[in-house]
C-alpha positions as CSV (number, residue, x, y, z in Angstrom):
1,X,-47.8,-15.2,-67.7
2,X,-48.4,-16.3,-64.1
3,X,-46.4,-14.7,-61.3
4,X,-46.1,-16.8,-58.2
5,X,-43.8,-15.6,-55.4
6,X,-43.5,-17.0,-52.0
7,X,-43.8,-13.5,-50.6
8,X,-47.5,-13.6,-51.6
9,X,-47.8,-16.9,-49.7
10,X,-46.2,-15.4,-46.6
11,X,-48.7,-12.5,-46.8
12,X,-51.6,-14.9,-47.0
13,X,-50.4,-16.4,-43.7
14,X,-50.5,-13.0,-42.0
15,X,-54.1,-12.4,-43.2
16,X,-55.1,-16.0,-42.2
17,X,-54.0,-15.7,-38.6
18,X,-54.6,-12.0,-38.0
19,X,-57.8,-12.6,-36.1
20,X,-56.7,-15.7,-34.3
21,X,-54.4,-14.4,-31.6
22,X,-54.4,-16.6,-28.5
23,X,-53.1,-16.1,-25.0
24,X,-49.6,-17.2,-23.7
25,X,-48.4,-20.7,-23.0
26,X,-48.0,-21.2,-19.3
27,X,-46.2,-24.5,-18.5
28,X,-45.3,-25.1,-22.1
29,X,-48.8,-24.8,-23.5
30,X,-52.5,-23.9,-22.9
31,X,-55.8,-25.1,-24.3
32,X,-57.1,-23.1,-27.2
33,X,-60.6,-21.6,-26.8
34,X,-62.4,-22.5,-30.0
35,X,-65.9,-21.8,-28.8
36,X,-67.9,-20.1,-31.5
37,X,-65.0,-20.5,-33.9
38,X,-64.9,-22.0,-37.4
39,X,-65.2,-25.8,-38.1
40,X,-61.8,-27.4,-37.6
41,X,-60.0,-30.5,-38.8
42,X,-56.6,-31.9,-38.4
43,X,-53.4,-32.7,-40.3
44,X,-50.3,-34.6,-39.5
45,X,-46.9,-33.1,-38.9
46,X,-44.6,-34.4,-41.7
47,X,-40.9,-34.5,-42.4
48,X,-40.0,-33.4,-45.9
49,X,-37.9,-31.1,-48.1
50,X,-39.3,-27.7,-48.8
51,X,-38.2,-25.7,-51.9
52,X,-38.8,-22.0,-52.4
53,X,-38.9,-21.1,-56.1
54,X,-39.2,-17.9,-58.1
55,X,-41.2,-18.0,-61.3
56,X,-39.8,-16.0,-64.2
57,X,-40.9,-15.5,-67.8
58,X,-38.9,-17.3,-70.5
59,X,-39.1,-17.9,-74.2
60,X,-38.5,-21.2,-76.0
61,X,-36.4,-20.9,-79.2
62,X,-33.1,-21.9,-80.8
63,X,-30.7,-19.1,-79.9
64,X,-29.1,-16.5,-82.2
65,X,-28.2,-17.2,-85.8
66,X,-24.5,-17.3,-86.5
67,X,-22.7,-17.1,-89.9
68,X,-21.1,-20.3,-91.3
69,X,-17.8,-19.2,-92.9
70,X,-16.2,-20.8,-95.9
71,X,-12.4,-21.5,-95.7
72,X,-11.6,-22.8,-99.1
73,X,-11.3,-21.5,-102.7
74,X,-13.6,-22.5,-105.6
75,X,-17.1,-22.1,-106.9
76,X,-20.1,-22.4,-104.7
77,X,-22.1,-25.2,-106.3
78,X,-24.8,-26.1,-103.7
79,X,-26.1,-25.0,-100.3
80,X,-28.5,-26.5,-97.7
81,X,-31.9,-24.9,-97.9
82,X,-33.3,-22.6,-95.2
83,X,-35.3,-24.4,-92.6
84,X,-33.4,-27.7,-93.1
85,X,-31.6,-29.3,-90.2
86,X,-28.0,-30.4,-90.7
87,X,-26.6,-33.0,-88.3
88,X,-23.1,-34.4,-87.6
89,X,-21.4,-35.6,-90.8
90,X,-24.0,-34.1,-93.2
91,X,-23.1,-31.5,-95.9
92,X,-23.7,-27.8,-95.4
93,X,-22.7,-26.6,-98.9
94,X,-20.5,-27.6,-101.8
95,X,-17.4,-25.9,-103.3
96,X,-16.4,-27.3,-106.8
97,X,-18.7,-30.2,-106.2
98,X,-17.0,-31.2,-102.9
99,X,-19.4,-31.4,-100.0
100,X,-18.3,-29.4,-96.9
101,X,-19.5,-31.3,-93.9
102,X,-20.6,-30.4,-90.4
103,X,-18.7,-31.8,-87.4
104,X,-19.3,-31.1,-83.7
105,X,-16.9,-29.0,-81.6
106,X,-16.6,-25.8,-79.8
107,X,-13.2,-24.9,-81.4
108,X,-13.6,-23.6,-85.0
109,X,-11.6,-25.1,-87.8
110,X,-8.6,-22.9,-88.3
111,X,-5.8,-25.1,-89.8
112,X,-5.1,-28.3,-91.7
113,X,-5.1,-31.3,-89.5
114,X,-2.8,-34.3,-90.1
115,X,0.3,-36.1,-88.8
116,X,2.4,-34.1,-86.3
117,X,-0.5,-31.9,-85.3
118,X,-1.8,-31.7,-81.7
119,X,-4.5,-29.7,-80.0
120,X,-8.1,-29.4,-79.0
121,X,-9.2,-29.4,-82.6
122,X,-7.5,-32.7,-83.2
123,X,-9.2,-34.1,-80.1
124,X,-12.7,-33.0,-81.2
125,X,-12.0,-34.4,-84.7
126,X,-11.3,-37.8,-83.2
127,X,-14.4,-37.6,-81.1
128,X,-16.4,-37.0,-84.3
129,X,-14.7,-40.0,-86.1
130,X,-15.7,-42.2,-83.2
131,X,-19.3,-40.8,-83.1
132,X,-19.6,-41.5,-86.9
133,X,-18.4,-45.0,-86.6
134,X,-14.9,-44.7,-88.1
135,X,-13.0,-45.7,-85.0
136,X,-13.2,-46.3,-81.3
137,X,-12.0,-44.3,-78.4
138,X,-9.8,-47.2,-77.4
139,X,-8.0,-47.3,-80.7
140,X,-7.9,-43.5,-81.6
141,X,-7.3,-42.4,-78.0
142,X,-8.9,-39.5,-76.2
143,X,-6.0,-37.1,-76.1
144,X,-5.0,-34.2,-78.4
145,X,-2.3,-36.0,-80.4
146,X,-2.7,-37.2,-84.0
147,X,-1.8,-40.9,-84.3
148,X,-1.5,-43.4,-87.2
149,X,-4.9,-44.7,-86.2
150,X,-6.3,-41.2,-86.7
151,X,-4.9,-41.2,-90.2
152,X,-6.6,-44.5,-91.0
153,X,-9.9,-43.3,-89.6
154,X,-9.8,-40.1,-91.6
155,X,-9.1,-42.1,-94.8
156,X,-12.2,-44.2,-94.1
157,X,-14.3,-41.1,-93.5
158,X,-12.9,-39.4,-96.7
159,X,-13.8,-42.5,-98.8
160,X,-17.5,-42.3,-97.7
161,X,-17.5,-38.5,-98.0
162,X,-16.2,-38.5,-101.6
163,X,-13.0,-36.7,-100.8
164,X,-9.4,-37.5,-101.6
165,X,-8.2,-40.3,-99.3
166,X,-5.0,-38.6,-98.3
167,X,-5.5,-39.0,-94.5
168,X,-5.3,-35.2,-94.0
169,X,-8.2,-32.9,-93.3
170,X,-7.5,-29.7,-95.2
171,X,-8.7,-26.3,-93.9
172,X,-12.2,-25.8,-95.4
173,X,-13.2,-29.5,-95.7
174,X,-15.2,-29.3,-92.5
175,X,-17.0,-26.8,-90.4
176,X,-17.1,-27.2,-86.6
177,X,-20.2,-26.2,-84.7
178,X,-21.3,-27.1,-81.1
179,X,-24.1,-29.3,-82.4
180,X,-26.7,-29.8,-85.2
181,X,-27.9,-26.6,-86.8
182,X,-31.0,-25.3,-88.6
183,X,-30.3,-23.3,-91.7
184,X,-31.7,-19.8,-91.3
185,X,-30.6,-18.2,-94.6
186,X,-28.3,-18.5,-97.6
187,X,-25.8,-15.6,-97.6
188,X,-24.0,-16.9,-100.6
189,X,-25.2,-17.5,-104.1
190,X,-24.7,-20.6,-106.2
191,X,-22.1,-20.0,-109.0
192,X,-20.2,-17.3,-107.2
193,X,-16.6,-17.5,-106.0
194,X,-16.5,-19.1,-102.6
195,X,-13.7,-16.9,-101.1
196,X,-12.1,-17.9,-97.8
197,X,-13.5,-15.9,-94.9
198,X,-16.9,-15.2,-96.6
199,X,-20.2,-16.2,-95.0
200,X,-22.1,-18.9,-97.0
201,X,-25.0,-19.7,-94.7
202,X,-26.4,-18.5,-91.4
203,X,-27.7,-21.1,-88.9
204,X,-29.2,-21.4,-85.4
205,X,-28.5,-24.4,-83.0
206,X,-31.0,-27.2,-83.6
207,X,-31.2,-27.9,-79.9
208,X,-34.0,-25.9,-78.2
209,X,-33.0,-23.4,-75.5
210,X,-35.0,-21.2,-73.1
211,X,-33.9,-17.6,-72.6
212,X,-34.9,-15.5,-69.6
213,X,-34.3,-11.8,-69.0
214,X,-33.2,-11.7,-65.3
215,X,-33.0,-8.5,-63.3
216,X,-29.3,-7.7,-63.0
217,X,-29.6,-7.2,-59.3
218,X,-30.5,-11.0,-59.0
219,X,-27.6,-12.3,-61.1
220,X,-25.8,-13.8,-58.2
221,X,-28.8,-16.0,-57.4
222,X,-28.2,-18.2,-60.5
223,X,-25.1,-19.9,-61.9
224,X,-24.3,-22.1,-64.9
225,X,-25.0,-25.7,-64.0
226,X,-28.0,-24.9,-61.7
227,X,-31.1,-27.0,-62.3
228,X,-34.5,-25.4,-62.9
229,X,-38.1,-26.5,-63.8
230,X,-39.6,-25.4,-67.1
231,X,-43.4,-25.3,-67.4
232,X,-44.4,-25.6,-71.1
233,X,-47.7,-24.3,-72.6
234,X,-50.4,-26.7,-71.4
235,X,-48.8,-27.2,-68.0
236,X,-46.3,-30.0,-68.6
237,X,-43.1,-29.5,-66.6
238,X,-39.7,-30.6,-67.7
239,X,-36.3,-30.2,-66.1
240,X,-33.7,-27.7,-67.4
241,X,-30.0,-26.8,-66.8
242,X,-28.7,-23.2,-66.8
243,X,-26.2,-23.1,-69.7
244,X,-25.0,-19.6,-69.2
245,X,-25.7,-16.3,-67.4
246,X,-24.9,-13.1,-69.2
247,X,-22.2,-10.8,-67.9
248,X,-23.5,-7.6,-69.3
249,X,-26.8,-6.0,-68.6
250,X,-29.2,-4.4,-71.1
251,X,-32.2,-2.1,-70.5
252,X,-35.3,-4.2,-70.1
253,X,-37.6,-1.2,-70.6
254,X,-40.0,-0.7,-73.5
255,X,-38.0,1.9,-75.3
256,X,-37.6,5.6,-74.9
257,X,-34.7,7.5,-73.4
258,X,-36.1,7.8,-69.9
259,X,-34.2,4.7,-68.6
260,X,-37.3,3.5,-66.9
261,X,-36.7,-0.2,-67.6
262,X,-34.8,-2.5,-65.2
263,X,-31.4,-3.7,-66.3
264,X,-31.4,-7.3,-67.3
265,X,-29.0,-10.1,-68.0
266,X,-29.8,-13.0,-70.4
267,X,-29.9,-16.5,-68.9
268,X,-29.8,-19.4,-71.3
269,X,-31.3,-22.7,-70.2
270,X,-31.0,-26.1,-71.9
271,X,-34.3,-28.1,-71.6
272,X,-33.9,-31.7,-70.3
273,X,-37.0,-33.0,-72.0
274,X,-38.8,-32.8,-75.4
275,X,-39.9,-29.3,-76.4
276,X,-40.2,-29.6,-80.2
277,X,-42.6,-27.5,-82.2
278,X,-42.9,-24.8,-79.6
279,X,-40.6,-22.2,-81.1
280,X,-41.3,-18.7,-79.7
281,X,-43.6,-20.0,-77.1
282,X,-43.7,-18.3,-73.7
283,X,-42.8,-20.6,-70.8
284,X,-42.5,-20.3,-67.0
285,X,-39.1,-21.0,-65.5
286,X,-38.8,-21.9,-61.8
287,X,-35.5,-21.1,-60.1
288,X,-34.8,-22.5,-56.7
289,X,-34.0,-19.7,-54.3
290,X,-33.9,-21.6,-51.0
291,X,-34.2,-25.2,-49.9
292,X,-34.8,-26.7,-46.4
293,X,-34.1,-30.4,-46.4
294,X,-35.6,-33.0,-44.0
295,X,-37.5,-30.6,-41.8
296,X,-40.8,-30.8,-39.9
297,X,-43.7,-29.2,-41.7
298,X,-47.3,-28.3,-41.1
299,X,-49.9,-26.8,-43.4
300,X,-49.7,-23.0,-43.3
301,X,-53.3,-22.9,-42.0
302,X,-52.2,-24.6,-38.8
303,X,-50.3,-21.5,-37.6
304,X,-51.9,-19.4,-34.9
305,X,-50.7,-15.9,-34.0
306,X,-49.8,-15.6,-30.4
307,X,-50.6,-12.6,-28.3
308,X,-47.0,-12.1,-27.2
309,X,-45.8,-12.5,-30.7
310,X,-44.7,-15.3,-32.9
311,X,-46.7,-18.4,-33.9
312,X,-48.0,-21.6,-32.3
313,X,-49.9,-24.8,-33.4
314,X,-52.7,-26.5,-31.6
315,X,-52.3,-30.3,-30.9
316,X,-55.4,-32.0,-32.1
317,X,-55.5,-34.7,-29.3
318,X,-55.0,-32.4,-26.3
319,X,-55.9,-29.0,-27.7
320,X,-52.7,-27.7,-26.2
321,X,-50.9,-24.9,-27.8
322,X,-47.2,-25.3,-28.7
323,X,-45.1,-22.3,-29.6
324,X,-43.1,-22.8,-32.9
325,X,-40.3,-21.1,-34.8
326,X,-41.1,-20.9,-38.5
327,X,-38.7,-21.4,-41.3
328,X,-39.3,-21.8,-45.0
329,X,-42.7,-21.3,-46.6
330,X,-43.4,-23.3,-49.8
331,X,-46.3,-25.1,-51.5
332,X,-48.8,-24.3,-48.8
333,X,-46.5,-25.8,-46.1
334,X,-44.2,-24.2,-43.5
335,X,-41.1,-25.4,-41.7
336,X,-41.7,-25.5,-37.9
337,X,-39.5,-26.2,-34.8
338,X,-41.1,-26.6,-31.4
339,X,-40.8,-28.7,-28.2
340,X,-42.2,-32.2,-28.5
341,X,-43.2,-31.9,-32.2
342,X,-42.6,-35.0,-34.3
343,X,-43.8,-36.6,-37.5
344,X,-47.3,-38.1,-37.2
345,X,-48.4,-35.7,-34.5
346,X,-51.8,-34.2,-35.5
347,X,-52.4,-30.4,-35.4
348,X,-55.6,-28.5,-35.8
349,X,-56.3,-26.9,-39.2
350,X,-59.4,-25.2,-40.7
351,X,-61.8,-27.8,-42.0
């Protein structure tokens, strides 16, 4: 995997200008002596946003497998096959011939839902009924209370699902997961008792995620909700959003009891573009460390080391040297501040 750090770019600047020291700038500037020097060209000063990024190694996958727990009594009569994808409203397994279906939600099913119930689980049930076409948000409402409209929508769903149309969702009739899942393995066996609390299947999220092992010392540089760039195999870049940053560190070393590895926290990132068919592929993840917005910039090669310290640039039209303060280095450009500098002014650069 490639390692690109802006520290290397800054080091290149030092090498580039080490042999180009020029004399001071009396009266705000002096003409540079380029006799016998290299061939020179020019570049315009531009105003832009510079972004300093750090490249870290990531892996594309589907997260950890989790058990799908049965909550009803009976005989296990069918299970989804390993490798299959189960989406909202589709069956995961059967108990006594009744299909147990997947619905989306972060709160697990833990009670019977019906009239006089209220809570986050009721709210996410209504969201699923709307997503599946059994009602609208305007009719069902977006709150946590069960209503008569909720009962009617549940009955319509139960009719299509082949369940008793009693308008009540019994514990065990549905399984809540945050999204679609890919079945990893069957932990139950067809024909056995499906006891409440027992694992029937294991599954991973169907949505792709990127995981990064971040040095624990850099944990404060990244937070959930931050945006990143993900470079896929082949060079294509897609956006990503940090979903979570681990709170506990693990040894990032390669084994052994010497403790030589760096402590790492796991960062989970949600890709914002297509990344199918790349399970287990290594990717580059670019985190933004610093940003300088709407600043004057010149190519790094325009910088000249001054004898009294610091840097300057040579104006292409007058060959006058102007001392500059440098800021952020990124993408071969550097932020500069100096008297009289403005967008469009041309500075000397190596040809």
